[in-house]
C-alpha positions as CSV (number, residue, x, y, z in Angstrom):
1,X,-15.9,-34.5,-1.4
2,X,-16.8,-38.6,-1.4
3,X,-20.4,-37.5,0.4
4,X,-21.1,-35.1,-2.2
5,X,-20.1,-37.5,-5.0
6,X,-22.4,-40.5,-3.1
7,X,-25.4,-38.1,-2.5
8,X,-25.5,-37.1,-6.3
9,X,-25.0,-40.4,-7.2
10,X,-28.1,-41.5,-4.9
11,X,-30.1,-38.6,-6.1
12,X,-29.3,-39.3,-10.1
13,X,-30.6,-43.2,-9.1
14,X,-33.6,-42.0,-7.4
15,X,-34.4,-39.7,-10.3
16,X,-34.1,-42.3,-12.8
17,X,-36.4,-44.9,-10.4
18,X,-39.2,-42.5,-10.2
19,X,-39.3,-41.0,-13.1
20,X,-40.6,-44.3,-15.4
21,X,-43.8,-43.0,-14.4
22,X,-43.9,-39.7,-15.6
23,X,-43.1,-38.0,-19.2
24,X,-41.7,-34.7,-17.9
25,X,-39.7,-33.1,-15.4
26,X,-40.2,-29.7,-14.8
27,X,-38.1,-27.2,-13.4
28,X,-39.4,-24.1,-11.6
29,X,-36.8,-20.9,-11.0
30,X,-37.2,-18.5,-8.7
31,X,-39.0,-16.2,-10.8
32,X,-41.5,-18.8,-10.9
33,X,-40.9,-19.7,-14.8
34,X,-41.6,-23.2,-15.6
35,X,-39.3,-25.4,-17.7
36,X,-40.1,-28.9,-18.3
37,X,-37.7,-31.8,-20.1
38,X,-38.7,-35.2,-21.4
39,X,-38.0,-37.4,-18.5
40,X,-37.3,-40.4,-21.2
41,X,-33.3,-40.9,-21.2
42,X,-32.9,-37.8,-19.4
43,X,-29.5,-37.3,-18.6
44,X,-28.8,-34.9,-15.5
45,X,-25.2,-33.3,-14.6
46,X,-23.7,-30.8,-12.3
47,X,-21.0,-29.0,-12.9
48,X,-19.8,-25.9,-10.5
49,X,-22.7,-23.7,-10.1
50,X,-25.0,-25.4,-13.0
51,X,-27.5,-28.3,-13.5
52,X,-28.0,-29.5,-16.9
53,X,-31.0,-31.9,-17.6
54,X,-30.9,-32.7,-21.2
55,X,-30.6,-29.8,-23.9
56,X,-31.3,-27.2,-20.9
57,X,-29.1,-25.7,-18.3
58,X,-30.0,-23.8,-14.9
59,X,-27.8,-21.9,-12.7
60,X,-28.6,-24.0,-9.0
61,X,-29.2,-20.5,-7.0
62,X,-31.9,-19.6,-9.9
63,X,-33.7,-22.8,-9.1
64,X,-36.7,-23.1,-6.6
65,X,-38.3,-26.6,-7.1
66,X,-38.3,-29.7,-9.6
67,X,-40.8,-32.2,-9.8
68,X,-42.1,-35.0,-12.2
69,X,-45.5,-34.6,-14.0
70,X,-48.0,-35.6,-16.8
71,X,-48.2,-33.1,-18.6
72,X,-45.3,-30.4,-20.2
73,X,-46.4,-27.3,-18.3
74,X,-44.1,-25.0,-19.7
75,X,-45.9,-24.8,-23.0
76,X,-49.2,-25.2,-21.8
77,X,-50.7,-26.8,-24.6
78,X,-53.0,-29.5,-24.7
79,X,-54.0,-32.0,-27.1
80,X,-58.2,-32.5,-28.0
81,X,-59.7,-34.7,-30.5
82,X,-62.3,-33.4,-32.9
83,X,-65.3,-34.5,-31.3
84,X,-63.6,-32.2,-28.5
85,X,-63.8,-29.0,-30.4
86,X,-67.7,-29.6,-30.5
87,X,-69.3,-26.4,-29.0
88,X,-66.0,-24.4,-29.7
89,X,-66.8,-20.5,-30.6
90,X,-63.7,-20.0,-32.5
91,X,-60.5,-20.9,-33.2
92,X,-57.3,-19.0,-34.3
93,X,-54.1,-20.0,-35.8
94,X,-50.7,-18.4,-33.9
95,X,-51.1,-15.3,-36.1
96,X,-54.9,-14.5,-35.4
97,X,-56.4,-15.8,-38.1
98,X,-59.8,-17.5,-37.4
99,X,-60.3,-21.0,-38.8
100,X,-62.7,-23.5,-39.0
101,X,-62.4,-26.9,-36.9
102,X,-62.8,-28.4,-41.0
103,X,-59.3,-26.7,-41.8
104,X,-57.1,-27.7,-38.7
105,X,-53.9,-29.0,-40.3
106,X,-51.0,-29.4,-38.2
107,X,-50.0,-27.0,-35.7
108,X,-51.0,-25.1,-32.2
109,X,-54.0,-23.3,-32.2
110,X,-56.4,-21.0,-29.7
111,X,-59.2,-21.8,-28.8
112,X,-62.0,-19.9,-27.5
113,X,-65.2,-21.6,-26.2
114,X,-67.8,-21.3,-23.2
115,X,-65.4,-22.7,-20.6
116,X,-62.6,-20.5,-22.0
117,X,-59.6,-19.7,-23.6
118,X,-57.2,-22.9,-24.3
119,X,-54.1,-23.5,-26.7
120,X,-54.4,-26.8,-28.5
121,X,-51.6,-29.1,-30.3
122,X,-53.3,-30.9,-34.0
123,X,-51.3,-33.8,-34.4
């Protein structure tokens, strides 16, 4: 039991040391789903067969890997400037209504361009 507690303490210290360079801790489950939690001031606890990271709780047997990343990979949302939207063919809100770049309020949009389709967050 002491070895397990020592290992958990060591892992927690290692996570805190490396998380300073990354914004997100991403968990990948055995079914391929990715869930990211903010790494800033992150608290991780293990209780029985569950791991809790921030507000997310995982069953340990369902986790395939976890890693730090610079972006929130669970949402796929990117932030672009208005200049980067030049050359865009179509922009839609999340209800599927076409909008123009002049009318973008805060929110998430779907952008179709010659390079492909992506989601953006207008801040």
